All heavy atoms as an XYZ file, in Angstrom:
678
protein
N     257.401     79.202    143.282
C     257.538     78.667    141.908
C     258.610     77.593    141.907
O     258.871     77.132    140.814
C     257.780     79.815    140.935
C     256.573     80.660    140.766
S     256.447     81.953    139.537
C     257.715     81.684    138.398
N     259.333     77.368    143.014
C     260.356     76.410    143.038
C     259.820     75.063    143.457
O     260.653     74.079    143.434
C     261.494     76.890    144.002
C     262.135     78.155    143.522
O     262.251     78.356    142.316
N     262.489     78.996    144.399
N     258.603     74.865    143.787
C     258.065     73.515    144.180
C     257.168     73.021    143.098
O     256.499     73.728    142.399
C     257.335     73.739    145.511
C     258.067     74.309    146.706
C     257.091     74.507    147.827
C     259.232     73.365    147.021
N     257.095     71.666    142.978
C     256.264     71.071    142.119
C     254.870     70.962    142.726
O     254.612     71.200    143.888
C     256.704     69.514    141.829
O     256.522     68.844    142.990
N     253.861     70.592    141.861
C     252.492     70.609    142.319
C     252.313     69.565    143.465
O     251.677     69.891    144.454
C     251.536     70.210    141.193
C     250.026     70.381    141.391
C     249.720     71.730    141.896
C     249.267     69.962    140.120
N     252.857     68.366    143.398
C     252.752     67.375    144.559
C     253.349     67.973    145.855
O     252.896     67.707    146.877
C     253.452     66.131    144.074
C     253.378     66.171    142.548
C     253.452     67.689    142.224
N     254.444     68.756    145.686
C     255.143     69.215    146.803
C     254.287     70.273    147.532
O     254.458     70.543    148.693
C     256.526     69.871    146.408
C     257.554     68.800    146.013
C     258.825     69.453    145.380
O     258.745     70.417    144.730
O     259.844     68.812    145.715
N     253.501     71.006    146.753
C     252.654     72.049    147.406
C     251.347     71.491    147.925
O     250.621     72.162    148.646
C     252.272     73.146    146.362
O     251.555     72.559    145.341
C     253.535     73.851    145.843
N     251.010     70.205    147.560
C     249.709     69.684    147.930
C     248.596     70.182    147.080
O     247.420     70.052    147.504
N     248.830     70.690    145.971
C     247.910     71.306    145.105
C     247.113     70.256    144.256
O     247.371     69.113    144.336
N     246.182     70.694    143.606
C     245.294     69.874    142.736
C     245.232     70.503    141.361
O     245.821     71.586    141.007
N     244.567     69.760    140.465
C     244.451     70.148    139.043
C     243.038     70.304    138.664
O     242.167     69.426    139.041
C     245.164     69.129    138.173
C     244.979     69.430    136.704
C     246.581     68.800    138.497
N     242.687     71.341    138.010
C     241.300     71.465    137.447
C     241.445     71.448    135.946
O     242.100     72.294    135.312
C     240.714     72.878    137.797
C     239.437     73.310    137.126
C     238.298     72.249    137.358
C     239.001     74.665    137.501
N     240.955     70.398    135.372
C     241.053     70.276    133.926
C     239.703     70.714    133.316
O     238.695     70.048    133.398
C     241.308     68.779    133.443
C     241.500     68.638    131.905
C     242.579     68.331    134.203
N     239.725     71.845    132.569
C     238.536     72.361    131.982
C     238.514     71.737    130.502
O     239.440     71.965    129.703
C     238.560     73.934    131.892
C     237.358     74.428    131.222
C     238.709     74.471    133.288
N     237.414     71.075    130.204
C     237.393     70.334    128.984
C     237.453     71.129    127.697
O     237.809     70.617    126.672
C     236.158     69.440    128.993
O     234.986     70.274    129.042
N     237.272     72.376    127.794
C     237.279     73.227    126.541
C     238.726     73.501    126.088
O     238.945     74.229    125.140
C     236.551     74.541    126.733
C     235.017     74.421    126.610
C     234.372     73.873    127.949
O     235.060     73.708    128.885
N     233.149     73.619    127.820
N     239.692     72.860    126.785
C     241.059     73.144    126.403
C     241.317     72.663    124.924
O     242.193     73.089    124.196
C     242.040     72.535    127.296
C     242.379     71.087    127.098
C     243.440     70.692    126.313
C     241.567     69.980    127.539
C     243.724     69.405    126.048
C     241.899     68.808    127.358
C     242.835     68.402    126.666
N     240.477     71.673    124.473
C     240.679     71.207    123.135
C     240.094     72.073    122.045
O     240.341     71.917    120.905
C     240.078     69.724    122.912
O     238.640     69.853    123.306
C     240.731     68.779    123.925
N     239.317     73.057    122.423
C     238.668     73.982    121.440
C     239.709     74.980    121.000
O     240.250     75.711    121.888
C     237.419     74.655    122.137
C     236.565     75.475    121.168
C     235.993     74.632    120.084
C     235.502     76.139    121.959
N     239.820     75.068    119.701
C     240.827     75.988    119.174
C     240.133     77.090    118.447
O     239.455     76.881    117.426
C     241.821     75.249    118.145
C     242.768     76.141    117.403
C     243.800     76.672    118.364
C     243.453     75.372    116.367
N     240.221     78.281    118.951
C     239.567     79.521    118.310
C     240.720     80.372    117.817
O     241.411     80.943    118.618
N     240.845     80.488    116.494
C     241.857     81.341    115.892
C     241.314     82.788    115.780
O     240.348     82.956    114.969
C     242.227     80.730    114.523
C     243.334     81.559    113.872
O     243.819     82.585    114.367
O     243.876     81.034    112.819
N     241.843     83.705    116.611
C     241.345     85.080    116.603
C     242.286     86.046    115.786
O     242.250     87.206    116.168
C     241.136     85.433    117.988
S     239.999     84.548    118.914
N     243.133     85.566    114.929
C     244.134     86.416    114.277
C     243.547     87.232    113.195
O     244.168     88.179    112.789
C     245.261     85.580    113.821
C     246.122     84.961    114.915
C     247.204     84.147    114.432
N     246.606     82.935    113.775
C     247.251     82.055    113.111
N     248.514     82.132    112.902
N     246.563     80.980    112.605
N     242.316     86.870    112.714
C     241.731     87.717    111.643
C     240.294     87.819    111.739
O     239.554     86.885    112.172
C     242.182     86.969    110.365
C     241.662     87.641    109.077
C     242.186     86.857    107.853
O     242.942     86.007    107.880
N     241.574     87.144    106.727
N     239.771     88.912    111.358
C     238.262     89.146    111.315
C     237.675     89.439    112.646
O     238.427     89.645    113.663
N     236.365     89.408    112.701
C     235.624     89.723    113.933
C     235.220     88.512    114.711
O     234.795     88.596    115.825
C     234.396     90.486    113.603
C     234.677     91.833    112.985
C     233.424     92.581    112.625
N     233.694     93.810    111.939
C     233.213     94.939    112.321
N     232.340     95.018    113.252
N     233.481     96.022    111.637
N     235.287     87.293    114.069
C     234.880     86.154    114.844
C     236.030     85.074    114.863
O     236.797     84.999    113.822
C     233.711     85.502    114.072
C     232.457     86.287    114.112
C     231.326     85.624    113.475
N     230.151     86.502    113.337
C     229.133     86.302    112.691
N     229.045     85.140    111.892
N     228.184     87.197    112.668
N     236.133     84.242    115.851
C     237.175     83.260    115.881
C     236.839     82.201    114.860
O     235.695     81.849    114.624
C     237.195     82.742    117.330
C     235.779     83.052    117.871
C     235.366     84.279    117.109
N     237.818     81.623    114.339
C     237.703     80.442    113.371
C     238.011     79.120    114.085
O     238.984     79.073    114.892
N     237.233     78.130    113.833
C     237.392     76.887    114.495
C     237.725     75.687    113.533
O     237.722     74.550    113.934
C     236.157     76.547    115.225
C     235.775     77.503    116.317
C     234.733     78.397    116.055
C     236.498     77.538    117.537
C     234.466     79.387    117.004
C     236.110     78.541    118.437
C     235.162     79.348    118.242
N     238.207     76.055    112.365
C     238.414     75.013    111.383
C     239.673     74.102    111.763
O     239.697     72.938    111.264
C     238.677     75.547    109.958
O     239.830     76.476    109.991
N     240.514     74.531    112.559
C     241.661     73.790    113.036
C     241.444     72.943    114.304
O     242.256     72.194    114.791
C     242.878     74.647    113.227
N     240.189     73.131    114.860
C     239.867     72.329    116.050
C     239.736     70.873    115.759
O     239.261     70.481    114.669
C     238.635     72.808    116.694
N     239.930     69.954    116.638
C     239.798     68.548    116.485
C     238.356     68.167    116.429
O     237.558     68.815    117.073
C     240.444     67.753    117.674
N     237.943     67.094    115.642
C     236.557     66.738    115.692
C     236.159     66.249    117.138
O     237.062     65.862    117.862
C     236.595     65.449    114.716
C     237.823     65.645    113.864
C     238.830     66.389    114.717
N     234.974     66.303    117.480
C     234.458     66.065    118.816
C     234.988     64.717    119.406
O     235.436     64.599    120.560
C     232.994     66.119    118.820
C     232.712     67.026    117.720
C     233.813     66.782    116.674
N     234.859     63.664    118.618
C     235.372     62.331    119.159
C     236.823     62.298    119.454
O     237.255     61.787    120.498
C     235.008     61.262    118.119
N     237.662     62.933    118.601
C     239.077     62.982    118.825
C     239.378     63.886    120.008
O     240.261     63.568    120.828
C     239.767     63.459    117.545
C     241.200     63.663    117.699
C     242.086     62.332    117.885
O     241.478     61.254    117.846
O     243.267     62.391    118.158
N     238.719     64.950    120.124
C     238.941     65.871    121.191
C     238.600     65.272    122.500
O     239.249     65.382    123.502
C     238.086     67.153    121.011
N     237.484     64.469    122.568
C     237.117     63.772    123.785
C     238.174     62.726    124.167
O     238.554     62.713    125.361
C     235.740     63.126    123.595
C     235.219     62.493    124.931
O     235.501     63.079    125.942
O     234.474     61.508    124.844
N     238.705     62.044    123.193
C     239.777     61.129    123.464
C     241.010     61.762    124.030
O     241.585     61.332    125.018
C     240.156     60.310    122.167
C     241.129     59.216    122.422
C     241.629     58.561    121.092
N     242.468     59.496    120.380
C     243.719     59.850    120.702
N     244.318     59.296    121.703
N     244.403     60.699    119.911
N     241.296     62.919    123.465
C     242.487     63.655    123.929
C     242.309     64.227    125.329
O     243.198     64.154    126.126
C     242.848     64.825    122.992
C     243.391     64.389    121.598
C     243.468     65.582    120.657
C     244.775     63.789    121.749
N     241.069     64.647    125.573
C     240.744     65.224    126.929
C     240.845     64.090    127.983
O     241.525     64.273    129.016
C     239.255     65.687    126.935
C     238.722     66.023    128.193
C     239.251     67.092    128.956
C     237.675     65.374    128.773
C     238.783     67.496    130.207
C     237.178     65.708    130.050
C     237.695     66.772    130.724
O     237.227     67.141    131.913
N     240.396     62.933    127.756
C     240.401     61.806    128.700
C     241.939     61.326    128.859
O     242.348     61.032    129.985
C     239.592     60.629    128.227
C     238.085     61.000    128.272
C     237.343     59.792    127.558
C     237.557     61.203    129.653
N     242.661     61.297    127.746
C     244.008     60.966    127.846
C     244.845     61.979    128.692
O     245.625     61.551    129.526
C     244.628     60.864    126.450
C     246.150     60.658    126.442
C     246.667     59.430    126.667
C     247.048     61.732    126.111
C     248.114     59.302    126.678
C     248.284     61.560    126.086
C     248.866     60.302    126.344
N     244.560     63.188    128.492
C     245.252     64.242    129.277
C     244.918     64.099    130.793
O     245.788     64.188    131.639
C     244.821     65.652    128.802
C     245.495     66.763    129.533
C     246.784     67.142    129.221
C     244.870     67.528    130.512
C     247.399     68.187    129.915
C     245.402     68.531    131.146
C     246.665     68.903    130.882
N     243.711     63.793    131.139
C     243.328     63.646    132.512
C     243.976     62.456    133.151
O     244.408     62.483    134.387
C     241.751     63.480    132.668
S     240.826     64.909    132.221
N     244.155     61.342    132.350
C     244.746     60.127    132.848
C     246.317     60.339    133.106
O     246.889     59.630    133.887
C     244.601     59.102    131.834
C     243.136     58.485    131.802
C     242.926     57.533    130.634
O     243.891     57.250    129.944
O     241.790     57.213    130.433
N     246.894     61.409    132.540
C     248.283     61.607    132.730
C     248.715     62.016    134.171
O     249.814     61.829    134.609
C     248.813     62.706    131.779
C     248.845     62.405    130.259
C     249.210     63.627    129.499
C     249.817     61.270    129.989
N     247.682     62.459    134.879
C     247.877     62.836    136.347
C     247.829     61.643    137.303
O     248.268     61.771    138.403
C     246.937     63.919    136.711
C     247.055     65.128    136.022
C     246.230     65.516    134.865
C     248.062     66.080    136.280
C     246.400     66.677    134.259
C     248.229     67.235    135.517
C     247.402     67.532    134.574
N     247.395     60.517    136.837
C     247.209     59.351    137.773
C     248.476     58.917    138.444
O     248.451     58.659    139.621
C     246.575     58.172    136.989
N     249.661     58.755    137.680
C     250.864     58.386    138.383
C     251.260     59.232    139.527
O     251.849     58.809    140.478
C     251.874     58.321    137.289
C     251.166     58.210    136.041
C     249.764     58.957    136.231
N     251.005     60.557    139.466
C     251.386     61.516    140.441
C     250.382     61.516    141.629
O     250.697     62.172    142.663
C     251.514     62.928    139.880
N     249.351     60.858    141.503
C     248.273     60.693    142.520
C     247.783     62.101    143.007
O     247.633     62.364    144.222
C     248.709     59.903    143.706
C     249.021     58.488    143.375
C     249.498     57.641    144.585
N     249.912     56.408    144.181
C     249.207     55.309    144.349
N     247.986     55.369    144.808
N     249.573     54.097    143.882
N     247.566     62.994    142.037
C     247.116     64.295    142.343
C     245.525     64.348    142.282
O     244.889     63.537    141.702
C     247.573     65.338    141.236
C     248.976     65.549    141.089
C     249.345     66.276    139.825
C     249.578     66.277    142.374
N     244.967     65.308    143.071
C     243.576     65.488    143.115
C     243.239     66.169    141.754
O     243.814     67.234    141.407
C     243.118     66.361    144.195
C     243.103     65.644    145.494
O     242.939     64.411    145.580
O     243.307     66.295    146.551
N     242.388     65.532    140.908
C     242.002     66.086    139.584
C     240.524     66.335    139.526
O     239.776     65.371    139.774
C     242.419     65.114    138.444
C     242.112     65.650    137.104
C     243.919     64.861    138.495
N     240.173     67.517    139.255
C     238.808     67.840    139.113
C     238.473     68.073    137.575
O     239.323     68.675    136.901
C     238.359     69.083    139.873
N     237.429     67.460    137.136
C     237.046     67.564    135.714
C     235.647     67.974    135.521
O     234.826     68.057    136.469
C     237.277     66.213    134.990
O     236.369     65.245    135.492
C     238.693     65.692    135.134
N     235.373     68.402    134.341
C     233.971     68.709    133.989
C     233.480     67.616    133.109
O     234.000     66.535    133.005
N     232.377     67.913    132.336
C     231.820     66.945    131.384
C     232.124     67.511    130.023
O     231.766     68.669    129.696
C     230.309     66.827    131.571
C     229.989     66.323    132.948
C     229.712     65.965    130.440
C     228.557     66.336    133.365
N     232.799     66.718    129.183
C     233.218     67.173    127.834
C     232.054     67.612    127.062
O     231.066     66.978    126.950
C     234.029     66.109    127.144
C     234.643     66.586    125.908
C     235.785     67.342    125.874
C     234.059     66.194    124.691
C     236.383     67.720    124.711
C     234.559     66.681    123.524
C     235.741     67.452    123.525
N     232.069     68.787    126.413
C     231.136     69.412    125.540
C     229.920     69.840    126.285
O     228.860     70.147    125.622
C     230.739     68.459    124.380
C     231.987     68.113    123.445
C     231.508     67.188    122.359
N     230.674     67.954    121.420
C     230.029     67.336    120.504
N     230.037     66.011    120.261
N     229.274     68.076    119.690
N     229.914     69.988    127.579
C     228.779     70.406    128.347
C     228.885     71.952    128.672
O     230.079     72.390    128.720
C     228.613     69.722    129.665
N     227.790     72.545    128.856
C     227.875     73.928    129.438
C     228.205     73.830    130.876
O     227.668     73.144    131.620
C     226.562     74.650    129.197
C     226.278     74.966    127.815
O     227.139     75.143    126.977
O     225.038     75.105    127.431
N     229.317     74.623    131.270
C     229.733     74.614    132.669
C     229.992     76.128    133.073
O     230.421     76.873    132.253
C     230.989     73.828    132.756
C     230.839     72.320    132.591
S     232.445     71.522    132.858
C     233.304     72.007    131.355
N     229.686     76.316    134.361
C     230.123     77.591    134.907
C     231.391     77.299    135.699
O     231.343     76.438    136.684
C     229.086     78.179    135.971
C     227.853     78.662    135.096
O     228.012     79.092    133.984
O     226.758     78.504    135.657
N     232.479     77.907    135.375
C     233.773     77.660    136.069
C     234.196     78.929    136.749
O     234.302     79.995    136.160
C     234.807     77.212    135.069
C     236.233     77.042    135.757
C     234.478     75.944    134.280
N     234.418     78.850    138.015
C     234.777     80.013    138.927
C     236.115     79.665    139.410
O     236.362     78.541    139.976
C     233.771     80.211    140.049
C     232.406     80.456    139.534
N     231.973     81.793    139.183
C     231.373     79.737    139.230
C     230.728     81.758    138.761
N     230.382     80.479    138.751
N     237.111     80.537    139.442
C     238.426     80.324    139.961
C     238.987     81.691    140.465
O     238.557     82.670    140.012
C     239.351     79.678    138.948
C     239.726     80.517    137.746
C     241.152     80.849    137.887
C     239.476     79.717    136.556
N     239.933     81.549    141.307
C     240.673     82.657    141.777
C     242.153     82.347    141.439
O     242.678     81.351    141.975
C     240.452     82.873    143.314
C     241.385     84.070    143.722
C     238.977     83.220    143.563
N     242.801     83.159    140.640
C     244.116     82.981    140.381
C     244.956     83.378    141.560
O     244.698     84.591    142.031
C     244.620     83.762    139.114
C     244.008     83.173    137.843
O     243.863     81.963    137.774
N     243.790     83.961    136.843
N     245.849     82.615    141.888
C     246.662     82.993    143.155
C     248.182     83.026    142.683
O     248.731     81.992    142.392
C     246.569     81.892    144.264
C     247.385     82.268    145.437
N     247.029     83.179    146.341
C     248.573     81.648    145.940
C     247.874     83.278    147.331
N     248.810     82.344    147.055
N     248.643     84.178    142.548
C     250.081     84.339    142.120
C     250.278     85.578    141.285
O     249.330     86.141    140.686
N     251.462     85.904    141.123
C     251.773     87.151    140.468
C     252.035     87.001    138.880
O     252.404     87.993    138.238
C     253.030     87.568    141.120
C     253.764     86.284    141.436
C     252.677     85.335    141.791
N     251.917     85.775    138.393
C     252.343     85.529    136.943
C     251.250     84.891    136.100
O     250.412     84.182    136.682
C     253.589     84.762    136.909
C     254.801     85.506    137.578
C     253.453     83.345    137.499
N     251.301     85.062    134.875
C     250.532     84.353    133.904
C     251.456     83.859    132.810
O     252.283     84.603    132.324
C     249.504     85.234    133.206
O     248.562     85.733    134.257
C     248.594     84.484    132.196
N     251.374     82.611    132.458
C     252.224     82.070    131.405
C     251.354     81.731    130.180
O     250.321     81.131    130.250
C     252.836     80.688    131.921
C     253.815     80.908    133.019
C     253.361     80.555    134.292
C     255.095     81.343    132.845
C     254.185     80.703    135.366
C     255.911     81.495    133.877
C     255.542     81.170    135.186
N     251.831     82.175    129.017
C     251.219     81.872    127.751
C     252.114     80.827    127.102
O     253.301     81.099    126.801
C     251.106     83.106    126.882
C     250.196     84.135    127.559
C     250.496     82.729    125.549
C     250.101     85.455    126.910
N     251.488     79.627    126.780
C     252.259     78.593    126.085
C     251.884     78.509    124.683
O     250.626     78.391    124.391
C     251.970     77.267    126.887
C     252.212     77.285    128.349
C     251.832     75.895    128.974
C     253.611     77.551    128.637
N     252.822     78.591    123.816
C     252.526     78.394    122.335
C     253.681     77.693    121.730
O     254.726     78.217    121.569
C     252.349     79.852    121.769
C     252.005     79.762    120.260
O     251.862     78.653    119.740
O     251.997     80.879    119.702
N     253.537     76.449    121.357
C     254.570     75.578    120.795
C     254.980     76.096    119.420
O     256.074     75.794    118.998
C     254.190     74.164    120.774
O     252.973     73.981    119.985
N     254.070     76.842    118.803
C     254.414     77.270    117.430
C     255.062     78.693    117.431
O     255.423     79.242    116.395
C     253.145     77.338    116.637
C     252.663     75.956    116.371
C     251.360     75.979    115.568
N     250.778     74.677    115.410
C     249.517     74.447    115.081
N     248.719     75.427    114.800
N     249.067     73.213    114.987
N     255.213     79.250    118.677
C     255.761     80.605    118.868
C     255.221     81.608    117.872
O     256.004     82.289    117.146
C     257.316     80.503    118.682
C     257.899     79.592    119.710
C     259.404     79.430    119.538
C     259.919     78.418    120.655
N     261.287     78.043    120.453
N     253.936     81.816    117.834
C     253.237     82.769    117.005
C     252.932     84.064    117.674
O     252.043     84.824    117.118
C     252.081     82.094    116.328
C     252.455     80.949    115.388
C     251.289     80.474    114.658
N     251.690     79.478    113.794
C     250.952     78.849    112.935
N     249.584     79.170    112.898
N     251.284     77.831    112.179
N     253.428     84.348    118.822
C     253.087     85.631    119.478
C     253.990     86.733    118.956
O     255.129     86.601    118.728
C     253.233     85.507    121.017
C     252.145     84.607    121.590
C     252.376     83.340    121.937
C     250.884     85.222    121.794
C     251.411     82.513    122.396
C     249.935     84.419    122.383
C     250.192     83.101    122.794
């Protein structure tokens, strides 16, 4: 955990559903009223992917708003939850 992604030779998988906001704090179903509209979410997704260009990292992406099967193996002993609003 002391090395940066370029130092490890790693890559980035950007899963396009990161823009989907499902609020699960109440009721039996998630609420999506705070999610960005599709056009804005697509713009943000592309912008986020472009942020990796200066670092020359390998970036794998999907197709925004498409059904995808994503398989991964987490390698490591930790999971980080990021919440800028500190609502945990």
